[in-house]
Structures are given as C-alpha cells and as structure tokens.
MISEKE-290312 format. One record per residue (C-alpha): residue number from 1; x, y, z. Coordinates in pm, 1 decimal. Layout:
REM MISEKE-290312
<i: NUM	east: X	north: Y	up: Z>
...
//
This chain:
REM MISEKE-290312
<i: 1	east: -9196.7	north: 13183.0	up: 9925.2>
<i: 2	east: -9338.8	north: 12898.0	up: 9726.0>
<i: 3	east: -9518.4	north: 12696.6	up: 9975.4>
<i: 4	east: -9710.1	north: 12979.1	up: 10127.2>
<i: 5	east: -9855.1	north: 13095.7	up: 9794.0>
<i: 6	east: -9966.9	north: 12784.2	up: 9714.1>
<i: 7	east: -10123.2	north: 12747.2	up: 10067.8>
<i: 8	east: -10321.7	north: 13093.0	up: 9972.4>
<i: 9	east: -10415.4	north: 12969.0	up: 9587.6>
<i: 10	east: -10520.3	north: 12657.8	up: 9746.1>
<i: 11	east: -10757.8	north: 12831.1	up: 10056.7>
<i: 12	east: -10862.1	north: 13081.1	up: 9786.0>
<i: 13	east: -10985.3	north: 12767.9	up: 9599.7>
<i: 14	east: -11165.0	north: 12555.6	up: 9873.5>
<i: 15	east: -11357.3	north: 12906.6	up: 9948.9>
<i: 16	east: -11473.1	north: 12963.2	up: 9627.9>
<i: 17	east: -11582.6	north: 12565.2	up: 9578.6>
<i: 18	east: -11810.5	north: 12602.0	up: 9905.2>
<i: 19	east: -11944.7	north: 12957.8	up: 9832.8>
<i: 20	east: -12045.3	north: 12903.5	up: 9489.6>
<i: 21	east: -12406.2	north: 12821.7	up: 9423.3>
<i: 22	east: -12515.4	north: 12480.4	up: 9383.8>
<i: 23	east: -12745.9	north: 12421.1	up: 9114.3>
<i: 24	east: -13113.4	north: 12239.5	up: 9233.7>
<i: 25	east: -13333.5	north: 12000.0	up: 9027.8>
<i: 26	east: -13725.1	north: 12029.1	up: 9091.0>
<i: 27	east: -13844.9	north: 12293.0	up: 9295.9>
<i: 28	east: -13712.1	north: 12448.9	up: 9586.6>
<i: 29	east: -13874.8	north: 12576.5	up: 9877.2>
<i: 30	east: -13855.2	north: 12930.0	up: 9935.0>
<i: 31	east: -13676.3	north: 13093.8	up: 10250.5>
<i: 32	east: -13438.5	north: 13342.8	up: 10352.6>
<i: 33	east: -13052.3	north: 13371.8	up: 10189.3>
<i: 34	east: -12874.9	north: 13357.0	up: 10471.4>
<i: 35	east: -12542.5	north: 13403.6	up: 10530.0>
<i: 36	east: -12261.3	north: 13137.8	up: 10342.9>
<i: 37	east: -12155.0	north: 12840.7	up: 10594.1>
<i: 38	east: -12410.1	north: 12976.8	up: 10908.8>
<i: 39	east: -12723.6	north: 13016.0	up: 10714.6>
<i: 40	east: -12953.6	north: 13212.9	up: 10944.2>
<i: 41	east: -12846.0	north: 13111.7	up: 11277.3>
<i: 42	east: -12729.5	north: 13516.1	up: 11334.5>
<i: 43	east: -13132.2	north: 13592.7	up: 11261.4>
<i: 44	east: -13273.9	north: 13298.4	up: 11492.4>
<i: 45	east: -13205.6	north: 13268.3	up: 11848.4>
<i: 46	east: -13460.6	north: 13113.6	up: 12104.6>
<i: 47	east: -13630.2	north: 13398.5	up: 12228.6>
<i: 48	east: -13674.3	north: 13550.9	up: 11845.8>
<i: 49	east: -13799.4	north: 13203.9	up: 11667.4>
<i: 50	east: -14181.8	north: 13294.9	up: 11692.6>
<i: 51	east: -14186.2	north: 13643.1	up: 11543.9>
<i: 52	east: -13880.8	north: 13546.4	up: 11285.6>
<i: 53	east: -14109.2	north: 13220.8	up: 11180.5>
<i: 54	east: -14465.9	north: 13439.6	up: 11163.7>
<i: 55	east: -14183.4	north: 13692.6	up: 10968.9>
<i: 56	east: -14114.3	north: 13380.2	up: 10735.6>
<i: 57	east: -14434.5	north: 13296.3	up: 10717.6>
<i: 58	east: -14556.9	north: 13632.8	up: 10589.7>
<i: 59	east: -14268.8	north: 13684.8	up: 10355.2>
<i: 60	east: -14252.2	north: 13332.8	up: 10158.6>
<i: 61	east: -14562.6	north: 13133.0	up: 10278.4>
<i: 62	east: -14690.0	north: 12828.5	up: 10469.4>
<i: 63	east: -14407.3	north: 12657.1	up: 10354.9>
<i: 64	east: -14060.9	north: 12782.3	up: 10434.9>
<i: 65	east: -13672.7	north: 12629.9	up: 10379.9>
<i: 66	east: -13413.9	north: 12779.2	up: 10659.3>
<i: 67	east: -13098.8	north: 12720.2	up: 10661.9>
<i: 68	east: -12866.5	north: 12723.9	up: 10980.5>
<i: 69	east: -12545.3	north: 12569.1	up: 10981.6>
<i: 70	east: -12554.4	north: 12356.4	up: 10655.7>
<i: 71	east: -12870.2	north: 12228.6	up: 10753.7>
<i: 72	east: -13177.9	north: 12246.4	up: 10559.2>
<i: 73	east: -13502.8	north: 12318.7	up: 10789.0>
<i: 74	east: -13842.3	north: 12329.2	up: 10655.5>
<i: 75	east: -14114.3	north: 12511.0	up: 10837.1>
<i: 76	east: -14483.0	north: 12480.5	up: 10788.7>
<i: 77	east: -14652.9	north: 12762.1	up: 10913.2>
<i: 78	east: -15063.9	north: 12703.7	up: 10923.9>
<i: 79	east: -15262.7	north: 12416.4	up: 11059.5>
<i: 80	east: -15387.1	north: 12346.2	up: 10750.2>
<i: 81	east: -15027.6	north: 12286.9	up: 10612.9>
<i: 82	east: -14953.8	north: 12039.2	up: 10912.4>
<i: 83	east: -15246.5	north: 11874.2	up: 10901.5>
<i: 84	east: -15225.2	north: 11767.2	up: 10525.3>
<i: 85	east: -14798.0	north: 11672.7	up: 10591.9>
<i: 86	east: -14910.6	north: 11435.0	up: 10849.1>
<i: 87	east: -15228.2	north: 11289.0	up: 10790.4>
<i: 88	east: -15309.5	north: 11227.7	up: 10415.5>
<i: 89	east: -15132.3	north: 11057.9	up: 10167.0>
<i: 90	east: -14864.5	north: 11039.4	up: 10039.6>
<i: 91	east: -14718.4	north: 11302.6	up: 10241.4>
<i: 92	east: -14788.4	north: 11118.8	up: 10540.8>
<i: 93	east: -14510.4	north: 10857.4	up: 10480.1>
<i: 94	east: -14243.4	north: 11128.9	up: 10494.0>
<i: 95	east: -14373.1	north: 11344.9	up: 10791.1>
<i: 96	east: -14533.8	north: 11112.0	up: 10979.5>
<i: 97	east: -14328.2	north: 10776.0	up: 11000.6>
<i: 98	east: -14005.6	north: 10737.5	up: 11297.5>
<i: 99	east: -13794.6	north: 10529.2	up: 11350.1>
<i: 100	east: -13918.5	north: 10222.8	up: 11613.7>
<i: 101	east: -13689.6	north: 10248.2	up: 11945.0>
<i: 102	east: -13659.1	north: 9969.8	up: 12154.3>
<i: 103	east: -13960.3	north: 10152.8	up: 12444.0>
<i: 104	east: -14203.9	north: 10145.5	up: 12168.4>
<i: 105	east: -14110.6	north: 9815.9	up: 12023.3>
<i: 106	east: -14069.6	north: 9633.7	up: 12359.7>
<i: 107	east: -14341.9	north: 9819.9	up: 12586.2>
<i: 108	east: -14632.9	north: 10043.5	up: 12363.1>
<i: 109	east: -14770.8	north: 9743.5	up: 12140.7>
<i: 110	east: -14470.1	north: 9839.1	up: 11872.8>
<i: 111	east: -14528.8	north: 10153.6	up: 11834.7>
<i: 112	east: -14863.4	north: 10147.1	up: 11766.8>
<i: 113	east: -15008.7	north: 10314.1	up: 12019.6>
//
C-alpha cells in the first residue's frame, strides 16, 4: 500500500515538473499555445498545413513559432522575411549555413555550387 502511494506521488511530481510553464529569457516568438507534450500536432496535418500557416500568419504575424512534440518550428510567412533571413547580415549565418556533406565536398567544389 505504501509503495503505491509513493509511486503516485512520484508520477504526479514528474507531471507537474514537465507541465509547469518555463521562464524564457529575451523575446519570445509569438505562436499558438498548443497542448502540453503534443504542442500543435493535433491541429496540423499534411492536408491542412498551408491553411494553418496562413491562419497563423494572419493571427501572429510573419514570424510564427509552432511547437510540435516538443520541437519548436519557426515559420517564415512572407517573401521579405525569408529574403532577409537568408541573404542579409547577421541573419544569414544562422539560416543559410548548412553542414558539409561528402557529396558536396568532393563533387560540388567544396559545397560552393
């Protein structure tokens, strides 16, 4: 009997730890709140993704953060924002850099093409 009480207390403690809101430093990218542990996975599917991205852009702006199964995904919803992220300093070092691959290194002039 005592063992089950300790087990229930441990499970509740772990759930409360993972479900509590976290304090974030700096600016937070706006986005839908989603469900704990699932995020927005129930809202988005292959068929509804373009419509949902458009809805999120209308609601939250051109830059939206969506959480799906604990992974934060940043959606860029306008051509201007995408061009700024890929081509302008200092953002391009974060968005335009890709790791080297064997094929690119040996057959594509050291990933320069």
